[in-house]
C-alpha positions as CSV (number, residue, x, y, z in Angstrom):
1,M,23.0,-58.8,26.0
2,P,20.0,-56.7,24.8
3,S,16.5,-57.9,25.8
4,D,14.7,-59.2,22.7
5,P,11.7,-61.6,22.9
6,R,12.3,-63.0,19.4
7,P,13.9,-66.5,19.3
8,V,17.2,-67.5,17.8
9,L,16.9,-70.3,15.2
10,V,19.6,-72.9,15.5
11,T,20.3,-75.4,12.7
12,G,22.0,-78.7,13.4
13,A,20.2,-78.4,16.7
14,N,21.0,-81.9,18.0
15,G,24.8,-81.4,17.9
16,Q,26.9,-80.9,21.0
17,I,27.7,-77.2,20.3
18,A,24.0,-76.5,19.6
19,L,22.8,-78.2,22.7
20,Q,25.2,-76.2,24.8
21,L,24.2,-73.0,23.0
22,F,20.6,-73.6,23.9
23,E,21.7,-73.7,27.5
24,R,23.6,-70.4,27.2
25,L,20.7,-68.7,25.5
26,A,18.2,-69.9,28.1
27,Q,20.5,-68.7,30.9
28,R,20.3,-65.2,29.3
29,G,16.6,-65.4,28.9
30,V,16.8,-65.7,25.1
31,P,14.4,-68.2,23.5
32,G,15.8,-70.8,21.1
33,R,14.2,-72.5,18.2
34,A,15.6,-75.9,17.1
35,L,15.7,-76.9,13.4
36,V,16.4,-80.6,12.9
37,R,16.1,-83.0,10.0
38,S,14.9,-86.1,11.7
39,E,12.6,-87.3,14.5
40,R,15.6,-88.8,16.3
41,A,17.4,-85.5,16.3
42,A,14.3,-83.7,17.7
43,K,14.1,-86.2,20.6
44,R,17.7,-85.4,21.5
45,V,16.9,-81.7,21.8
46,A,13.8,-82.6,23.8
47,E,16.0,-84.3,26.4
48,L,17.6,-81.0,27.5
49,P,17.2,-80.3,31.2
50,D,13.8,-79.4,32.5
51,A,15.0,-75.9,33.6
52,I,15.9,-75.1,30.0
53,R,13.4,-77.0,27.9
54,P,10.5,-74.5,28.2
55,Q,12.6,-71.9,26.5
56,I,13.4,-74.1,23.5
57,E,10.9,-74.6,20.7
58,V,11.5,-77.8,18.8
59,L,9.9,-77.5,15.4
60,D,7.4,-80.2,14.5
61,E,8.5,-80.3,10.9
62,A,11.8,-82.1,10.1
63,L,13.5,-80.2,7.3
64,A,16.4,-80.8,4.9
65,Y,19.0,-78.1,5.4
66,S,18.8,-77.2,1.7
67,D,15.0,-76.7,2.0
68,A,14.9,-72.9,1.5
69,P,11.0,-72.6,1.7
70,G,11.0,-74.8,4.8
71,I,13.8,-72.9,6.6
72,T,12.1,-69.6,5.6
73,R,8.9,-70.8,7.4
74,A,11.0,-72.0,10.4
75,A,12.7,-68.6,10.7
76,A,9.5,-66.6,10.8
77,G,9.5,-64.3,13.8
78,C,13.1,-65.0,14.7
79,R,15.8,-62.5,15.4
80,A,18.8,-64.4,14.0
81,I,20.0,-67.8,12.8
82,V,23.0,-69.7,14.1
83,H,24.0,-72.1,11.3
84,L,25.9,-75.1,12.7
85,V,25.5,-77.5,9.8
86,G,28.7,-79.0,8.2
87,I,30.5,-82.2,7.5
88,L,34.1,-83.3,7.4
89,K,33.5,-86.3,5.3
90,E,31.3,-87.0,2.3
91,G,29.3,-90.2,2.1
92,S,26.6,-91.9,0.2
93,N,23.9,-89.7,1.8
94,S,25.9,-86.5,2.2
95,S,27.9,-84.2,0.0
96,Y,29.9,-81.0,0.7
97,R,27.8,-79.1,-1.8
98,T,24.5,-80.0,0.0
99,A,25.8,-79.7,3.5
100,H,27.7,-76.4,3.0
101,E,26.8,-74.4,-0.1
102,E,23.1,-75.4,-0.5
103,S,22.4,-75.1,3.2
104,C,24.0,-71.6,3.3
105,A,22.0,-70.6,0.3
106,A,18.8,-71.7,2.1
107,V,19.7,-70.0,5.3
108,A,20.6,-66.7,3.4
109,E,17.2,-66.8,1.6
110,A,15.4,-67.4,4.8
111,A,17.2,-64.7,6.7
112,D,16.6,-62.1,3.9
113,A,12.9,-63.1,3.5
114,N,12.3,-62.6,7.2
115,E,14.5,-59.5,7.5
116,L,16.6,-61.0,10.4
117,D,19.2,-59.1,12.2
118,R,22.1,-61.5,11.6
119,V,23.3,-65.0,10.6
120,V,26.2,-66.6,12.5
121,Y,27.9,-69.4,10.7
122,L,30.4,-71.9,12.1
123,S,33.1,-72.6,9.5
124,I,36.6,-74.3,9.6
125,F,39.9,-72.6,9.8
126,G,41.6,-72.7,6.5
127,S,38.4,-72.5,4.5
128,H,38.7,-70.7,1.2
129,P,37.0,-71.0,-2.2
130,T,40.3,-71.7,-4.0
131,S,41.6,-74.3,-1.5
132,S,42.8,-77.5,-3.0
133,N,41.0,-79.4,-0.3
134,A,37.4,-80.2,-1.3
135,C,36.0,-79.7,2.2
136,L,37.7,-76.4,2.8
137,A,36.9,-75.1,-0.7
138,S,33.2,-75.9,-0.2
139,K,33.2,-74.2,3.2
140,G,34.8,-71.2,1.5
141,R,32.1,-71.0,-1.2
142,A,29.4,-71.4,1.5
143,E,30.9,-68.4,3.4
144,E,30.8,-66.3,0.2
145,I,27.1,-67.1,-0.2
146,L,26.3,-65.7,3.2
147,M,28.6,-62.7,2.7
148,R,26.7,-61.8,-0.5
149,A,23.3,-61.9,1.2
150,K,21.4,-58.9,2.4
151,T,21.3,-60.1,6.0
152,P,24.6,-59.4,7.8
153,A,26.6,-62.5,8.5
154,T,29.3,-63.3,11.0
155,V,31.6,-66.3,10.0
156,L,33.7,-67.9,12.7
157,R,36.4,-70.1,11.3
158,V,37.6,-72.4,14.0
159,P,40.0,-75.4,14.4
160,M,39.5,-78.4,16.7
161,V,36.9,-77.7,19.4
162,V,37.5,-79.3,22.8
163,G,34.3,-80.0,24.7
164,P,32.1,-82.7,26.2
165,D,31.4,-85.9,24.2
166,D,32.5,-84.7,20.8
167,P,34.4,-86.9,18.4
168,A,37.7,-85.0,18.6
169,S,37.7,-84.8,22.4
170,R,36.8,-88.5,22.7
171,A,39.7,-89.4,20.4
172,L,42.1,-87.3,22.3
173,R,41.0,-88.7,25.6
174,A,41.4,-92.3,24.3
175,Q,44.9,-91.6,23.0
176,A,45.9,-89.9,26.3
177,T,45.0,-93.0,28.3
178,K,47.0,-95.5,26.2
179,D,50.6,-96.7,26.7
180,S,51.3,-96.1,23.0
181,V,49.6,-94.3,20.1
182,T,50.0,-94.3,16.4
183,L,49.6,-90.9,14.9
184,V,49.5,-89.7,11.3
185,G,52.9,-88.1,10.5
186,G,53.9,-88.8,14.0
187,G,51.6,-86.1,15.3
188,E,53.7,-83.2,13.8
189,S,50.7,-81.2,12.4
190,I,50.1,-78.0,14.4
191,H,46.8,-77.7,16.3
192,Q,45.3,-74.7,18.1
193,P,42.3,-76.2,19.9
194,I,39.6,-73.9,21.3
195,D,37.5,-74.5,24.4
196,V,33.9,-74.9,23.5
197,R,32.9,-72.4,26.2
198,D,35.0,-69.7,24.5
199,L,33.4,-70.6,21.2
200,L,29.9,-70.3,22.7
201,E,30.8,-66.9,24.0
202,A,32.0,-65.9,20.6
203,I,28.7,-67.1,19.0
204,L,26.7,-65.1,21.5
205,A,28.7,-62.0,21.0
206,A,28.4,-62.3,17.2
207,L,24.6,-62.7,17.6
208,Y,24.4,-59.3,19.2
209,D,26.9,-57.5,17.0
210,P,25.2,-54.1,16.6
211,G,26.9,-53.5,13.2
212,S,25.3,-54.0,9.8
213,E,28.4,-55.4,8.1
214,S,29.2,-59.0,7.3
215,R,32.4,-60.2,9.0
216,G,34.7,-63.2,9.1
217,F,36.9,-64.1,12.0
218,D,39.6,-66.8,12.5
219,L,39.4,-67.9,16.1
220,G,41.5,-70.6,17.8
221,G,42.7,-71.3,21.3
222,P,45.6,-69.6,23.1
223,E,48.3,-72.2,22.1
224,A,49.4,-73.7,18.9
225,L,51.4,-77.0,19.3
226,P,52.1,-80.3,17.5
227,Y,49.3,-82.8,18.0
228,R,51.7,-85.2,19.7
229,D,52.4,-82.6,22.3
230,L,48.6,-82.1,22.8
231,V,48.4,-85.9,23.5
232,T,51.3,-85.6,25.9
233,R,49.6,-82.8,27.8
234,A,46.3,-84.7,28.0
235,A,48.1,-87.9,29.0
236,A,49.9,-86.1,31.9
237,L,46.4,-85.8,33.5
238,Y,46.5,-89.6,33.9
239,G,50.1,-89.8,34.9
240,K,50.9,-91.3,31.5
241,A,53.5,-90.6,28.8
242,P,52.4,-92.7,25.7
243,R,55.0,-93.8,23.2
244,V,54.2,-92.2,19.8
245,R,54.4,-94.3,16.7
246,K,54.3,-92.8,13.2
247,I,52.2,-93.7,10.2
248,P,53.4,-91.7,7.2
249,V,51.0,-89.1,5.8
250,G,51.5,-90.5,2.3
251,L,50.5,-94.0,3.4
252,M,47.3,-92.7,5.1
253,K,46.4,-90.8,1.9
254,L,46.8,-94.0,-0.1
255,V,44.6,-95.8,2.4
256,A,42.0,-93.1,2.2
257,A,42.1,-93.2,-1.6
258,V,41.5,-97.0,-1.5
259,M,38.7,-96.6,1.0
260,E,37.0,-94.1,-1.3
261,K,37.0,-96.6,-4.1
262,I,35.8,-99.6,-2.3
263,S,33.3,-98.1,0.1
264,K,30.2,-95.9,-0.3
265,D,30.8,-94.5,3.2
266,P,34.6,-94.7,3.9
267,P,35.7,-94.2,7.5
268,I,38.2,-91.6,6.2
269,T,38.7,-89.7,3.0
270,R,41.6,-87.7,1.5
271,A,39.7,-84.4,2.0
272,M,38.9,-85.3,5.7
273,L,42.5,-86.2,6.3
274,G,43.6,-82.9,4.8
275,V,41.4,-81.0,7.2
276,L,42.6,-83.0,10.2
277,E,46.3,-82.6,9.2
278,H,46.0,-78.9,8.3
279,D,48.4,-76.7,10.3
280,D,46.7,-74.1,12.5
281,H,48.6,-70.9,13.0
282,I,45.8,-68.5,14.0
283,D,46.0,-64.9,14.9
284,N,43.2,-64.3,17.4
285,R,43.7,-60.6,18.0
286,T,41.0,-59.3,15.7
287,A,38.4,-61.8,16.9
288,I,39.1,-61.2,20.6
289,E,39.0,-57.5,20.2
290,H,35.8,-57.3,18.2
291,L,33.9,-60.0,20.1
292,A,35.3,-58.9,23.5
293,I,35.9,-62.5,24.6
294,G,38.7,-64.2,26.5
295,L,40.4,-67.5,25.9
296,T,40.7,-70.3,28.4
297,P,44.2,-71.6,29.1
298,L,44.8,-74.9,27.3
299,D,45.7,-76.9,30.5
300,D,42.4,-75.7,32.1
301,T,40.5,-76.9,29.0
302,L,42.1,-80.3,29.0
303,G,41.6,-80.8,32.7
304,F,38.0,-79.7,32.6
305,Y,37.0,-81.9,29.6
306,L,39.5,-84.7,29.3
307,G,40.9,-85.4,32.8
308,P,39.9,-88.3,35.1
309,K,37.5,-86.0,36.9
310,A,36.3,-84.1,33.9
311,D,33.2,-82.0,34.6
312,S,30.4,-81.2,32.3
313,P,29.5,-77.6,31.5
């Protein structure tokens, strides 16, 4: 990784992927700059290990992710931006447009104004402006905003990420330790989970892409399998074989539609359900070749993060 004293600005800096990214950057001697939108989020970044904390600058100013002038100030003197902001579910205080499109417009403006080397954006596999799913369509429009900007952008479209203490991994661990589980559609949707360590390596490789072109990559794990089989593989780590019960997809869509009508912040929405039930069939060859990364075997990932003696990175 080239030596460069300029920091990397990370948005969504209090999230699990961002916190691990700061550690990887620090290990490589690259300073990080944390952009957060609340004092509570800033405190979480400040709790990073003492060995890493001196290399991470937490901005005093909490900023909305659509605040283009504020993000432009935050990016001054930086080399690149890693944009990790996104939502699966809209609520009373969050919308796809603000979280995805407006935030990418602000990041693009900040990167162009500061003449940064590159923007790296974490998107969702299946995203496309013409998608019938509101979340995936919004993500697709957000990608286009970055691709049209002057600053080169690398978009990484990923499926489920398995790592420490993230919602998807916690849910999978909980299901793996039960005697029976109820899965939407019986768990027949195809998933291709990626190890967070591999994703971090991809982000770091993208940051130092020497090219001047904008690029988009689909990147998943080494295996695609039905979600019920993923639960079974994780459960085997505990010596269990949970019985799978099915809740029809149509019924869950109906439940989600009702939730949307009666709640300002429904626990699940139709768009969110569509993303979670989207089949993942990802060809990793282009991403692996260009980014020069490897993929961790699925069983190693599950054992490391979900097993009874799961380690932390």
